[in-house]
N, C-alpha and C positions, 0 to 999 in steps of 0.2 A: 804498827807497833814491833819493834825490834825486842829480838830475844839471845841471849850469850848460849842458852842450849842449842845444839849443832842437832842440823835433821840430817837422815843417815837413809839412799839411797842405794840399793844394790841389783843392779843393771848388765845388762851385757851393753860392752862398750858403743854395738851398733845401734841399739835403742835410745841412746843418751841425745842424740839430734833431736828428734820428735818429740822427745820429754822437754827442749831446752826451753820453754817459756812458763814452764811449774820451775825449773834449776831458778834459771834468771830471779823470780819474783820472789822464790824461799833464797838465794842470795844477797839479795839486796836487803833482809830481815835477819838474816841471824848463819852462824857455819855451815855450808853443806858438807857432805862429808858422802864420795862414792868408793863403794866399798865394791874390786876389781874380782873378790876370791867368786869363788863356785857359790851358786843359791843352796847347794848343800854343804857346803861347809860352811857355811855363814851361820845357817839354822841350826846346825847339828851343833854350835860350838860358838852363839852368840856373844858369850860374855870374851872370847879374844879378839873380835873382831870389831866388836863398838865402845863406842866412845865413854865415857863415865857420863851420866846423865843425860844422854841423848833426847830428844824431844820425841823422835818416833823414827821407827824404819818401817820404810817404802820398799816390797820385794816385787820388780817384774821379772817374771819368770816363764818360761815355757808355756803356751797358749793349750796345750793339751794335757797340762794337769790342771785339777782345778783349787781352789782354795781349800778345803777342810785335807784335802793330800800335801799341800806345799804350806799350810801354816800348823804349828803348834798348835794354837789357840790367839788371844787377844795379844799375848803378851808375851815376852821373850826378856832377860836378864842380859843390862852391861857389864862392863869390865868392871863396874864393885857394888853388882848384885840390887843395882834398880830395874825396877821392872820400864821395859821399852814396848809401846802399844806396834802394833805390824800389822800392817795392812798389803794386800795383795792385787795386783794389777798384774795380767795375761799380757804379754808380749808381743802386740800385733801392730808395727811400725805404722800401718795404713790407721789405725786407730788412735794410736796412742796423742798426736796432734790434737785432734779435738779436747781431750781430755785436757791436754796439757794446758790448753787454752783456755779449758772453762775454768779448772781449778786455780788459773793464777786470778782470772777476775774474781775469782772469790776473795784470794787471798790480798787481793788488791781493796776490798768494801773495810772502812772502817771498822773496827775492834767491838762492834757492836754486837746485840743476840738477837734473833727475829729477825721476821716473824714467824710464828710458830700456826702451823696447819698439823690439826689433827685429823685423819684418815681412818674409815673404817669400816667393814663389810658390814650389809643389811642383817646381822644374825641377833637375838638382843643379847646376849654375852660378851658381842664386841663391843655394838653399840652401848654398853653400860660404861666397858672401860674409858671408852672413848669418851664421854658423859662426863664421868669422875677426871678424865686429865682435864679436858676445858674447865670443869669450874674448878679446878685448882689451883691454875693462872687466875681465874677470875677473879681470884679471891684475894691475890697477892698483886698489890699496889706498884710494884715493884717489876711487874712481870712484864715481857712482852706479849704486844697484841697478839691476839691470839683466835686464829680461822677452825671453824667447827663443823668441816666438808665431809662429814658419814654420809653414807652412799645414800641414806632413807631423805638426803638433802637436797644432794649436788647430782648432776650428770656426773658420766664419764667424762665428757667435753668437756664441761668446767673444769670440773677437777683438775684434769690435765692444763687448760688452758691457766689456771692458777699457779701451780706447779713452775707453768714458764715463767711466772711475773718474778720468779727468785727469791722464795721466803728461806731466811738462815734454817729453821729446822722443820722435816715434817717428820711424823709418828704414823705406821699405820699398823692397825690393828685387824688380824681377820685369820680367813684361810690364806696359804702363798703355797706355791708351787713354784721349780724352776725353772718354769717358762714366765709367771708373774703374780697377780693377785687373782682371787677368785671373786673380791669385792667388784663393785659398780660395772655386774653384768661381764665379767673378765679386763684385764688390764694386760698387756702384752707391750715390749719396748716399741712391737709395729705403729704402737698407735700413740709415742711420744714423737714430737718434731723433731727430724736430723740436723736441725741447725735455726737458728734464729732467737730462742729463747734464751731469756737467763738460766743461767744454771743456780740450782737448789745449794746453800753452802752443806747442810748432811743431810742424811734420812737413816732413819732407825724405823725399819723393819721388821716388827716386833710379828715373827710370824714363820709359820714353816717355808725353809725349802728354798730361798729366795737367794740362795748363793750356792746350789747347787747343780752339779754338769746332769743333763740328759742326753742322750744318744749323739754325744760326741756336740751337742751344741755349747754353746756360753751360758752362764747362770743371765736369768734378770737381773741381779745386783750388778752383773760383772758387765752386761754391756748397757746397762742405767751408768754405769760410771764412764764407760770408754763413750759413750756417746756426750757425755759431757751433760748428761741432766743432773748431776751433785758431782763436788767432789770429791766427797767420801761419804759411806754408808755400812752400816750396822746390820747383816744379813746373816742368816743360819746356811750352814749348809749340811742343814737334814732336817729331822725333824723335833721339836720344840713341846714341849708343851703348855699347855694353855694355864695352867697354874704358874707357870715361870714366866709367863710374859705379863699373866693378873698383875704379876709382884713386882715384876718391872716398872711396870707403868708407874705407881706410888713412886718407889725410889727413884727413878730418874726424876719426876717433877718438885721430889725436895733436894735433889741435887741443884736442878736448875734455878732453884732460886735461892736455897742457901750456898752456895755454892759459886755462885756466876761464872760457869766454864763459858770459855770462847771454845773450845774446840769441841770434836768429836770426839778425842779421846779423853781427853779430861771428866767429860758428862758419862759417859759412861764411868769412866776411872771413881767420877763421886759420888755413885750411888752404892746406897747404904745397903747390901746386902748378905747373905748369909756366909761365912767362910766357904770357899769352896762352888759359890756358887756357878763362876761363868765357865766351870772347867767342866763340867757337865750338861752343857750345853752347846751345843753344835757352832754358836756365834763365829761370826768371821771380821775382820775389819775388810772392806773393801776400798782400792782407793785409798787416799790419804787418810791416816790414823786422827791428823794432827788437822781436818782439814777446820774450816771457820766455821761456826754457828750466825754467821752475819748473812744478813739479807741485801738484796739490792736494792739501791736508790729508787724511791718509789715504790718498793715492793707490797709495803701495807696499805698504803690510798689506792692501788691499782687491786689486789687482794679485796678489796673492801667491797668493791660494786662485783663480786660474783654473784649470784642470787640464792642465798643457803637458807630458808626459811628453817624453822623448827617444825621438827613431825605435826604438829597440833595447832601450827600457825595456818592463819586460812589465805590463799593463796592473795596478791593485792589484785584487785579489778582493774580491767585490761584498758587505758586511756581510749576516750572514744574518738579521738583525732586517728587512733593509730588502727579502730576500727573501721574508719571511713577508708583506710587503705584496703581492706582486705576487699580482694573482689568477689562478687556477686558469685553464689555457687552453682550454678547454672555455666558462667563462664570459667570457673573451676575447669567445673567438668568438663566442658569441651575443650581445651586445653589442654 
């Protein structure tokens, strides 16, 4: 789907080569503008550098700086005063190629939405928020397919395998750390495959610290994006309040079904929240703010094969033919 709105990237010239797949994919659908001024100058006065009605600004900056220090928030203002979503990408040449290839694959998908994956930590307050989210979409006939993969239903391995099918959007509710999620007995970047999986369209990590730096390491959200796990993410570069995240869930649900957004930034911008809500949170866009919400071909069918029973559902019986293949206990012990 083409657009007349320019997509803008601010990056050193030396970092444009590894980003070529994404730049080419963007140029095939809309004007692409490369800003050559310093990152500091652009962010100090974005209206003097950004064209009118830009769709998004992607800032590729020094790896030693984190998202919270580098970006003023989720938006800046263009030449005519319109809000432009701004995303952060650490400028690590050896890792930008993987991100650019994944983001280009997501961009090439038809502009549909979904499937949607709801993730959550095994703790009552997070399970309630996640369940409310899933039930909202189940009631909307026009909503995308929804998979409820909270930690009481699926293992970490199955959850990560399912994300590798390339859903359009995933939401995580739970405790977060600079290095990952507390849910699923701990999730770190090391648990994700380095290559081979279909990238997710976008990720909403509604938790603390996922975009925070710690001990000189990249944040979990930065690692996810650079590894090509998703084309864009919304993550917090600091502590968040559970009440804020609990309020975010319904607002994002309504935005999804009422406005039918096609990109991460348009989903976030469409949420009906009190004035100044985002300014009091540490959330930042990581990767392309205009990342699609479109899933890979076959993602819905593949995700439906993940075993995810309801907490009160009995486990299905083990087929007799599978039991026949289980070795006798004595043989197992001897082996």
